[in-house]
PDB file with one MODEL, atoms N, CA, C and O in Angstrom:
MODEL        1
ATOM      1  N   MET A   1       0.843  -1.163   0.000  1.00  0.00           N
ATOM      2  CA  MET A   1       0.000   0.000   0.000  1.00  0.00           C
ATOM      3  C   MET A   1       0.897   1.238   0.000  1.00  0.00           C
ATOM      4  O   MET A   1       1.916   1.266   0.691  1.00  0.00           O
ATOM      5  N   LYS A   2       0.530   2.244  -0.758  1.00  0.00           N
ATOM      6  CA  LYS A   2       1.259   3.506  -0.805  1.00  0.00           C
ATOM      7  C   LYS A   2       0.520   4.517   0.061  1.00  0.00           C
ATOM      8  O   LYS A   2      -0.688   4.715  -0.073  1.00  0.00           O
ATOM      9  N   THR A   3       1.280   5.152   0.956  1.00  0.00           N
ATOM     10  CA  THR A   3       0.689   6.097   1.893  1.00  0.00           C
ATOM     11  C   THR A   3       1.522   7.363   1.950  1.00  0.00           C
ATOM     12  O   THR A   3       2.750   7.314   1.895  1.00  0.00           O
ATOM     13  N   THR A   4       0.844   8.496   2.060  1.00  0.00           N
ATOM     14  CA  THR A   4       1.518   9.765   2.280  1.00  0.00           C
ATOM     15  C   THR A   4       1.031  10.347   3.596  1.00  0.00           C
ATOM     16  O   THR A   4      -0.171  10.465   3.834  1.00  0.00           O
ATOM     17  N   LEU A   5       1.979  10.709   4.445  1.00  0.00           N
ATOM     18  CA  LEU A   5       1.667  11.371   5.707  1.00  0.00           C
ATOM     19  C   LEU A   5       2.043  12.836   5.570  1.00  0.00           C
ATOM     20  O   LEU A   5       3.164  13.152   5.169  1.00  0.00           O
ATOM     21  N   MET A   6       1.125  13.732   5.896  1.00  0.00           N
ATOM     22  CA  MET A   6       1.410  15.162   5.841  1.00  0.00           C
ATOM     23  C   MET A   6       1.414  15.694   7.262  1.00  0.00           C
ATOM     24  O   MET A   6       0.437  15.545   7.996  1.00  0.00           O
ATOM     25  N   VAL A   7       2.521  16.317   7.644  1.00  0.00           N
ATOM     26  CA  VAL A   7       2.673  16.843   8.999  1.00  0.00           C
ATOM     27  C   VAL A   7       2.862  18.348   8.907  1.00  0.00           C
ATOM     28  O   VAL A   7       3.787  18.829   8.253  1.00  0.00           O
ATOM     29  N   CYS A   8       1.972  19.094   9.571  1.00  0.00           N
ATOM     30  CA  CYS A   8       1.997  20.562   9.495  1.00  0.00           C
ATOM     31  C   CYS A   8       2.123  21.204  10.870  1.00  0.00           C
ATOM     32  O   CYS A   8       1.913  22.409  11.008  1.00  0.00           O
ATOM     33  N   SER A   9       2.457  20.434  11.873  1.00  0.00           N
ATOM     34  CA  SER A   9       2.472  20.931  13.245  1.00  0.00           C
ATOM     35  C   SER A   9       3.889  21.211  13.729  1.00  0.00           C
ATOM     36  O   SER A   9       4.842  20.549  13.317  1.00  0.00           O
ATOM     37  N   GLY A  10       4.010  22.193  14.603  1.00  0.00           N
ATOM     38  CA  GLY A  10       5.279  22.482  15.247  1.00  0.00           C
ATOM     39  C   GLY A  10       5.374  21.850  16.619  1.00  0.00           C
ATOM     40  O   GLY A  10       6.336  22.085  17.349  1.00  0.00           O
ATOM     41  N   ASP A  11       4.374  21.043  16.977  1.00  0.00           N
ATOM     42  CA  ASP A  11       4.379  20.338  18.267  1.00  0.00           C
ATOM     43  C   ASP A  11       5.276  19.106  18.146  1.00  0.00           C
ATOM     44  O   ASP A  11       4.992  18.221  17.339  1.00  0.00           O
ATOM     45  N   PRO A  12       6.358  19.031  18.938  1.00  0.00           N
ATOM     46  CA  PRO A  12       7.282  17.901  18.819  1.00  0.00           C
ATOM     47  C   PRO A  12       6.613  16.538  18.978  1.00  0.00           C
ATOM     48  O   PRO A  12       7.019  15.572  18.331  1.00  0.00           O
ATOM     49  N   GLU A  13       5.598  16.449  19.829  1.00  0.00           N
ATOM     50  CA  GLU A  13       4.931  15.164  20.047  1.00  0.00           C
ATOM     51  C   GLU A  13       4.166  14.718  18.796  1.00  0.00           C
ATOM     52  O   GLU A  13       4.125  13.526  18.492  1.00  0.00           O
ATOM     53  N   VAL A  14       3.569  15.653  18.079  1.00  0.00           N
ATOM     54  CA  VAL A  14       2.839  15.320  16.852  1.00  0.00           C
ATOM     55  C   VAL A  14       3.812  14.816  15.788  1.00  0.00           C
ATOM     56  O   VAL A  14       3.550  13.809  15.130  1.00  0.00           O
ATOM     57  N   VAL A  15       4.922  15.510  15.623  1.00  0.00           N
ATOM     58  CA  VAL A  15       5.922  15.110  14.639  1.00  0.00           C
ATOM     59  C   VAL A  15       6.521  13.754  15.019  1.00  0.00           C
ATOM     60  O   VAL A  15       6.734  12.905  14.153  1.00  0.00           O
ATOM     61  N   TRP A  16       6.789  13.553  16.297  1.00  0.00           N
ATOM     62  CA  TRP A  16       7.331  12.293  16.816  1.00  0.00           C
ATOM     63  C   TRP A  16       6.388  11.132  16.500  1.00  0.00           C
ATOM     64  O   TRP A  16       6.824  10.078  16.038  1.00  0.00           O
ATOM     65  N   ASN A  17       5.093  11.335  16.752  1.00  0.00           N
ATOM     66  CA  ASN A  17       4.116  10.284  16.470  1.00  0.00           C
ATOM     67  C   ASN A  17       3.994  10.007  14.971  1.00  0.00           C
ATOM     68  O   ASN A  17       3.780   8.860  14.577  1.00  0.00           O
ATOM     69  N   ALA A  18       4.126  11.023  14.139  1.00  0.00           N
ATOM     70  CA  ALA A  18       4.072  10.818  12.691  1.00  0.00           C
ATOM     71  C   ALA A  18       5.251   9.962  12.235  1.00  0.00           C
ATOM     72  O   ALA A  18       5.074   9.044  11.435  1.00  0.00           O
ATOM     73  N   PHE A  19       6.450  10.254  12.737  1.00  0.00           N
ATOM     74  CA  PHE A  19       7.610   9.438  12.380  1.00  0.00           C
ATOM     75  C   PHE A  19       7.465   8.011  12.901  1.00  0.00           C
ATOM     76  O   PHE A  19       7.826   7.057  12.211  1.00  0.00           O
ATOM     77  N   ARG A  20       6.946   7.866  14.098  1.00  0.00           N
ATOM     78  CA  ARG A  20       6.735   6.515  14.643  1.00  0.00           C
ATOM     79  C   ARG A  20       5.756   5.728  13.780  1.00  0.00           C
ATOM     80  O   ARG A  20       5.987   4.556  13.485  1.00  0.00           O
ATOM     81  N   MET A  21       4.657   6.376  13.374  1.00  0.00           N
ATOM     82  CA  MET A  21       3.676   5.695  12.539  1.00  0.00           C
ATOM     83  C   MET A  21       4.275   5.357  11.172  1.00  0.00           C
ATOM     84  O   MET A  21       4.041   4.269  10.645  1.00  0.00           O
ATOM     85  N   GLY A  22       5.035   6.274  10.604  1.00  0.00           N
ATOM     86  CA  GLY A  22       5.683   6.013   9.320  1.00  0.00           C
ATOM     87  C   GLY A  22       6.648   4.836   9.408  1.00  0.00           C
ATOM     88  O   GLY A  22       6.683   3.993   8.512  1.00  0.00           O
ATOM     89  N   ASN A  23       7.429   4.775  10.482  1.00  0.00           N
ATOM     90  CA  ASN A  23       8.361   3.663  10.665  1.00  0.00           C
ATOM     91  C   ASN A  23       7.631   2.340  10.847  1.00  0.00           C
ATOM     92  O   ASN A  23       8.073   1.311  10.335  1.00  0.00           O
ATOM     93  N   LEU A  24       6.526   2.360  11.566  1.00  0.00           N
ATOM     94  CA  LEU A  24       5.726   1.143  11.748  1.00  0.00           C
ATOM     95  C   LEU A  24       5.166   0.673  10.412  1.00  0.00           C
ATOM     96  O   LEU A  24       5.160  -0.526  10.132  1.00  0.00           O
ATOM     97  N   MET A  25       4.705   1.586   9.602  1.00  0.00           N
ATOM     98  CA  MET A  25       4.171   1.221   8.298  1.00  0.00           C
ATOM     99  C   MET A  25       5.262   0.664   7.387  1.00  0.00           C
ATOM    100  O   MET A  25       5.014  -0.266   6.619  1.00  0.00           O
ATOM    101  N   LEU A  26       6.462   1.225   7.467  1.00  0.00           N
ATOM    102  CA  LEU A  26       7.578   0.702   6.676  1.00  0.00           C
ATOM    103  C   LEU A  26       7.935  -0.717   7.105  1.00  0.00           C
ATOM    104  O   LEU A  26       8.295  -1.548   6.271  1.00  0.00           O
ATOM    105  N   GLU A  27       7.837  -0.996   8.409  1.00  0.00           N
ATOM    106  CA  GLU A  27       8.096  -2.352   8.897  1.00  0.00           C
ATOM    107  C   GLU A  27       7.101  -3.350   8.312  1.00  0.00           C
ATOM    108  O   GLU A  27       7.420  -4.527   8.149  1.00  0.00           O
ATOM    109  N   GLN A  28       5.889  -2.874   7.996  1.00  0.00           N
ATOM    110  CA  GLN A  28       4.846  -3.726   7.423  1.00  0.00           C
ATOM    111  C   GLN A  28       4.954  -3.795   5.898  1.00  0.00           C
ATOM    112  O   GLN A  28       4.055  -4.297   5.223  1.00  0.00           O
ATOM    113  N   MET A  29       6.077  -3.280   5.362  1.00  0.00           N
ATOM    114  CA  MET A  29       6.372  -3.338   3.924  1.00  0.00           C
ATOM    115  C   MET A  29       5.485  -2.408   3.089  1.00  0.00           C
ATOM    116  O   MET A  29       5.271  -2.670   1.905  1.00  0.00           O
ATOM    117  N   ASP A  30       4.976  -1.350   3.673  1.00  0.00           N
ATOM    118  CA  ASP A  30       4.224  -0.358   2.921  1.00  0.00           C
ATOM    119  C   ASP A  30       5.194   0.670   2.341  1.00  0.00           C
ATOM    120  O   ASP A  30       6.294   0.849   2.863  1.00  0.00           O
ATOM    121  N   ASP A  31       4.790   1.342   1.269  1.00  0.00           N
ATOM    122  CA  ASP A  31       5.550   2.461   0.719  1.00  0.00           C
ATOM    123  C   ASP A  31       5.033   3.729   1.385  1.00  0.00           C
ATOM    124  O   ASP A  31       3.849   4.052   1.288  1.00  0.00           O
ATOM    125  N   VAL A  32       5.929   4.447   2.065  1.00  0.00           N
ATOM    126  CA  VAL A  32       5.500   5.616   2.835  1.00  0.00           C
ATOM    127  C   VAL A  32       6.288   6.848   2.404  1.00  0.00           C
ATOM    128  O   VAL A  32       7.516   6.825   2.315  1.00  0.00           O
ATOM    129  N   THR A  33       5.552   7.920   2.139  1.00  0.00           N
ATOM    130  CA  THR A  33       6.139   9.228   1.885  1.00  0.00           C
ATOM    131  C   THR A  33       5.638  10.152   2.983  1.00  0.00           C
ATOM    132  O   THR A  33       4.443  10.183   3.277  1.00  0.00           O
ATOM    133  N   MET A  34       6.555  10.910   3.593  1.00  0.00           N
ATOM    134  CA  MET A  34       6.171  11.866   4.616  1.00  0.00           C
ATOM    135  C   MET A  34       6.498  13.266   4.113  1.00  0.00           C
ATOM    136  O   MET A  34       7.639  13.563   3.758  1.00  0.00           O
ATOM    137  N   PHE A  35       5.482  14.120   4.089  1.00  0.00           N
ATOM    138  CA  PHE A  35       5.636  15.497   3.644  1.00  0.00           C
ATOM    139  C   PHE A  35       5.553  16.401   4.861  1.00  0.00           C
ATOM    140  O   PHE A  35       4.514  16.470   5.517  1.00  0.00           O
ATOM    141  N   LEU A  36       6.645  17.095   5.165  1.00  0.00           N
ATOM    142  CA  LEU A  36       6.677  18.038   6.278  1.00  0.00           C
ATOM    143  C   LEU A  36       6.384  19.425   5.732  1.00  0.00           C
ATOM    144  O   LEU A  36       6.998  19.863   4.759  1.00  0.00           O
ATOM    145  N   ASN A  37       5.443  20.113   6.365  1.00  0.00           N
ATOM    146  CA  ASN A  37       4.997  21.412   5.898  1.00  0.00           C
ATOM    147  C   ASN A  37       4.966  22.376   7.084  1.00  0.00           C
ATOM    148  O   ASN A  37       4.764  21.954   8.222  1.00  0.00           O
ATOM    149  N   GLY A  38       5.161  23.641   6.825  1.00  0.00           N
ATOM    150  CA  GLY A  38       5.087  24.658   7.878  1.00  0.00           C
ATOM    151  C   GLY A  38       6.135  24.430   8.961  1.00  0.00           C
ATOM    152  O   GLY A  38       7.296  24.164   8.653  1.00  0.00           O
ATOM    153  N   PRO A  39       5.732  24.532  10.225  1.00  0.00           N
ATOM    154  CA  PRO A  39       6.684  24.406  11.332  1.00  0.00           C
ATOM    155  C   PRO A  39       7.330  23.025  11.436  1.00  0.00           C
ATOM    156  O   PRO A  39       8.396  22.893  12.037  1.00  0.00           O
ATOM    157  N   ALA A  40       6.715  22.010  10.871  1.00  0.00           N
ATOM    158  CA  ALA A  40       7.265  20.651  10.955  1.00  0.00           C
ATOM    159  C   ALA A  40       8.576  20.525  10.184  1.00  0.00           C
ATOM    160  O   ALA A  40       9.362  19.615  10.447  1.00  0.00           O
ATOM    161  N   VAL A  41       8.821  21.430   9.235  1.00  0.00           N
ATOM    162  CA  VAL A  41      10.059  21.391   8.459  1.00  0.00           C
ATOM    163  C   VAL A  41      11.272  21.541   9.379  1.00  0.00           C
ATOM    164  O   VAL A  41      12.343  21.011   9.083  1.00  0.00           O
ATOM    165  N   ARG A  42      11.111  22.252  10.479  1.00  0.00           N
ATOM    166  CA  ARG A  42      12.206  22.455  11.440  1.00  0.00           C
ATOM    167  C   ARG A  42      12.266  21.348  12.482  1.00  0.00           C
ATOM    168  O   ARG A  42      12.570  21.612  13.646  1.00  0.00           O
ATOM    169  N   TYR A  43      11.982  20.115  12.083  1.00  0.00           N
ATOM    170  CA  TYR A  43      11.923  19.016  13.053  1.00  0.00           C
ATOM    171  C   TYR A  43      13.234  18.828  13.807  1.00  0.00           C
ATOM    172  O   TYR A  43      13.216  18.356  14.944  1.00  0.00           O
ATOM    173  N   THR A  44      14.368  19.182  13.211  1.00  0.00           N
ATOM    174  CA  THR A  44      15.648  19.016  13.920  1.00  0.00           C
ATOM    175  C   THR A  44      15.736  19.960  15.115  1.00  0.00           C
ATOM    176  O   THR A  44      16.313  19.599  16.141  1.00  0.00           O
ATOM    177  N   SER A  45      15.179  21.153  14.999  1.00  0.00           N
ATOM    178  CA  SER A  45      15.211  22.087  16.130  1.00  0.00           C
ATOM    179  C   SER A  45      14.136  21.754  17.168  1.00  0.00           C
ATOM    180  O   SER A  45      14.204  22.232  18.300  1.00  0.00           O
ATOM    181  N   LEU A  46      13.151  20.944  16.796  1.00  0.00           N
ATOM    182  CA  LEU A  46      12.102  20.523  17.739  1.00  0.00           C
ATOM    183  C   LEU A  46      12.531  19.310  18.560  1.00  0.00           C
ATOM    184  O   LEU A  46      11.900  18.975  19.563  1.00  0.00           O
ATOM    185  N   ALA A  47      13.602  18.659  18.128  1.00  0.00           N
ATOM    186  CA  ALA A  47      14.049  17.426  18.784  1.00  0.00           C
ATOM    187  C   ALA A  47      14.527  17.697  20.213  1.00  0.00           C
ATOM    188  O   ALA A  47      15.057  18.764  20.521  1.00  0.00           O
ATOM    189  N   SER A  48      14.324  16.704  21.066  1.00  0.00           N
ATOM    190  CA  SER A  48      14.782  16.764  22.453  1.00  0.00           C
ATOM    191  C   SER A  48      15.052  15.335  22.912  1.00  0.00           C
ATOM    192  O   SER A  48      14.884  14.380  22.152  1.00  0.00           O
ATOM    193  N   GLU A  49      15.469  15.208  24.157  1.00  0.00           N
ATOM    194  CA  GLU A  49      15.698  13.871  24.694  1.00  0.00           C
ATOM    195  C   GLU A  49      14.391  13.082  24.752  1.00  0.00           C
ATOM    196  O   GLU A  49      14.370  11.874  24.518  1.00  0.00           O
ATOM    197  N   GLU A  50      13.317  13.777  25.065  1.00  0.00           N
ATOM    198  CA  GLU A  50      12.002  13.123  25.150  1.00  0.00           C
ATOM    199  C   GLU A  50      11.467  12.741  23.763  1.00  0.00           C
ATOM    200  O   GLU A  50      10.800  11.718  23.609  1.00  0.00           O
ATOM    201  N   PHE A  51      11.766  13.575  22.757  1.00  0.00           N
ATOM    202  CA  PHE A  51      11.295  13.343  21.397  1.00  0.00           C
ATOM    203  C   PHE A  51      12.495  13.325  20.447  1.00  0.00           C
ATOM    204  O   PHE A  51      12.839  14.359  19.875  1.00  0.00           O
ATOM    205  N   PRO A  52      13.138  12.162  20.271  1.00  0.00           N
ATOM    206  CA  PRO A  52      14.341  12.060  19.424  1.00  0.00           C
ATOM    207  C   PRO A  52      13.997  12.043  17.928  1.00  0.00           C
ATOM    208  O   PRO A  52      14.113  11.015  17.260  1.00  0.00           O
ATOM    209  N   LEU A  53      13.582  13.181  17.431  1.00  0.00           N
ATOM    210  CA  LEU A  53      13.088  13.272  16.057  1.00  0.00           C
ATOM    211  C   LEU A  53      14.157  12.983  15.016  1.00  0.00           C
ATOM    212  O   LEU A  53      13.869  12.370  13.989  1.00  0.00           O
ATOM    213  N   VAL A  54      15.378  13.414  15.265  1.00  0.00           N
ATOM    214  CA  VAL A  54      16.443  13.190  14.288  1.00  0.00           C
ATOM    215  C   VAL A  54      16.708  11.694  14.139  1.00  0.00           C
ATOM    216  O   VAL A  54      16.902  11.207  13.025  1.00  0.00           O
ATOM    217  N   ASP A  55      16.718  10.966  15.247  1.00  0.00           N
ATOM    218  CA  ASP A  55      16.936   9.516  15.194  1.00  0.00           C
ATOM    219  C   ASP A  55      15.803   8.816  14.439  1.00  0.00           C
ATOM    220  O   ASP A  55      16.052   7.925  13.627  1.00  0.00           O
ATOM    221  N   LEU A  56      14.562   9.221  14.709  1.00  0.00           N
ATOM    222  CA  LEU A  56      13.426   8.604  14.012  1.00  0.00           C
ATOM    223  C   LEU A  56      13.443   8.932  12.522  1.00  0.00           C
ATOM    224  O   LEU A  56      13.106   8.083  11.697  1.00  0.00           O
ATOM    225  N   ALA A  57      13.833  10.156  12.172  1.00  0.00           N
ATOM    226  CA  ALA A  57      13.922  10.538  10.759  1.00  0.00           C
ATOM    227  C   ALA A  57      15.003   9.727  10.059  1.00  0.00           C
ATOM    228  O   ALA A  57      14.841   9.333   8.904  1.00  0.00           O
ATOM    229  N   LYS A  58      16.092   9.481  10.752  1.00  0.00           N
ATOM    230  CA  LYS A  58      17.184   8.685  10.179  1.00  0.00           C
ATOM    231  C   LYS A  58      16.717   7.257   9.904  1.00  0.00           C
ATOM    232  O   LYS A  58      16.984   6.709   8.835  1.00  0.00           O
ATOM    233  N   VAL A  59      16.022   6.658  10.867  1.00  0.00           N
ATOM    234  CA  VAL A  59      15.486   5.305  10.686  1.00  0.00           C
ATOM    235  C   VAL A  59      14.498   5.297   9.520  1.00  0.00           C
ATOM    236  O   VAL A  59      14.494   4.373   8.707  1.00  0.00           O
ATOM    237  N   PHE A  60      13.672   6.319   9.448  1.00  0.00           N
ATOM    238  CA  PHE A  60      12.663   6.414   8.385  1.00  0.00           C
ATOM    239  C   PHE A  60      13.321   6.427   7.011  1.00  0.00           C
ATOM    240  O   PHE A  60      12.920   5.670   6.127  1.00  0.00           O
ATOM    241  N   THR A  61      14.318   7.269   6.822  1.00  0.00           N
ATOM    242  CA  THR A  61      14.945   7.368   5.510  1.00  0.00           C
ATOM    243  C   THR A  61      15.801   6.140   5.193  1.00  0.00           C
ATOM    244  O   THR A  61      15.857   5.716   4.039  1.00  0.00           O
ATOM    245  N   LEU A  62      16.460   5.569   6.186  1.00  0.00           N
ATOM    246  CA  LEU A  62      17.262   4.370   5.948  1.00  0.00           C
ATOM    247  C   LEU A  62      16.392   3.147   5.656  1.00  0.00           C
ATOM    248  O   LEU A  62      16.860   2.165   5.080  1.00  0.00           O
ATOM    249  N   SER A  63      15.125   3.218   6.057  1.00  0.00           N
ATOM    250  CA  SER A  63      14.181   2.118   5.790  1.00  0.00           C
ATOM    251  C   SER A  63      13.440   2.334   4.471  1.00  0.00           C
ATOM    252  O   SER A  63      12.415   1.701   4.219  1.00  0.00           O
ATOM    253  N   GLU A  64      13.958   3.220   3.641  1.00  0.00           N
ATOM    254  CA  GLU A  64      13.414   3.522   2.322  1.00  0.00           C
ATOM    255  C   GLU A  64      12.136   4.343   2.353  1.00  0.00           C
ATOM    256  O   GLU A  64      11.365   4.331   1.393  1.00  0.00           O
ATOM    257  N   GLY A  65      11.907   5.057   3.450  1.00  0.00           N
ATOM    258  CA  GLY A  65      10.817   6.025   3.476  1.00  0.00           C
ATOM    259  C   GLY A  65      11.261   7.271   2.737  1.00  0.00           C
ATOM    260  O   GLY A  65      12.449   7.594   2.719  1.00  0.00           O
ATOM    261  N   VAL A  66      10.326   7.970   2.130  1.00  0.00           N
ATOM    262  CA  VAL A  66      10.646   9.184   1.376  1.00  0.00           C
ATOM    263  C   VAL A  66      10.242  10.371   2.242  1.00  0.00           C
ATOM    264  O   VAL A  66       9.082  10.501   2.635  1.00  0.00           O
ATOM    265  N   LEU A  67      11.203  11.226   2.532  1.00  0.00           N
ATOM    266  CA  LEU A  67      10.971  12.403   3.369  1.00  0.00           C
ATOM    267  C   LEU A  67      11.065  13.648   2.496  1.00  0.00           C
ATOM    268  O   LEU A  67      12.102  13.920   1.890  1.00  0.00           O
ATOM    269  N   LEU A  68       9.973  14.397   2.442  1.00  0.00           N
ATOM    270  CA  LEU A  68       9.913  15.644   1.664  1.00  0.00           C
ATOM    271  C   LEU A  68       9.659  16.797   2.611  1.00  0.00           C
ATOM    272  O   LEU A  68       8.817  16.712   3.505  1.00  0.00           O
ATOM    273  N   ALA A  69      10.399  17.880   2.404  1.00  0.00           N
ATOM    274  CA  ALA A  69      10.195  19.069   3.255  1.00  0.00           C
ATOM    275  C   ALA A  69      10.309  20.315   2.413  1.00  0.00           C
ATOM    276  O   ALA A  69      10.171  21.424   2.930  1.00  0.00           O
TER     277      ALA A  69
ENDMDL
END
């Protein structure tokens, strides 16, 4: 199944959950594209110890997910 996730929030928890869902879908062998829009484009500056967004983004792209910003 081909899926596109669009994230437009600057809330780190929302972006974190989107990456988690994208990674879970990739594990199920789905084709996933994630489009970051608005404040979500700055996900690296939203990252913290509680929300390791950079690590999740790395796993997402290394698992053949397509990340667009």
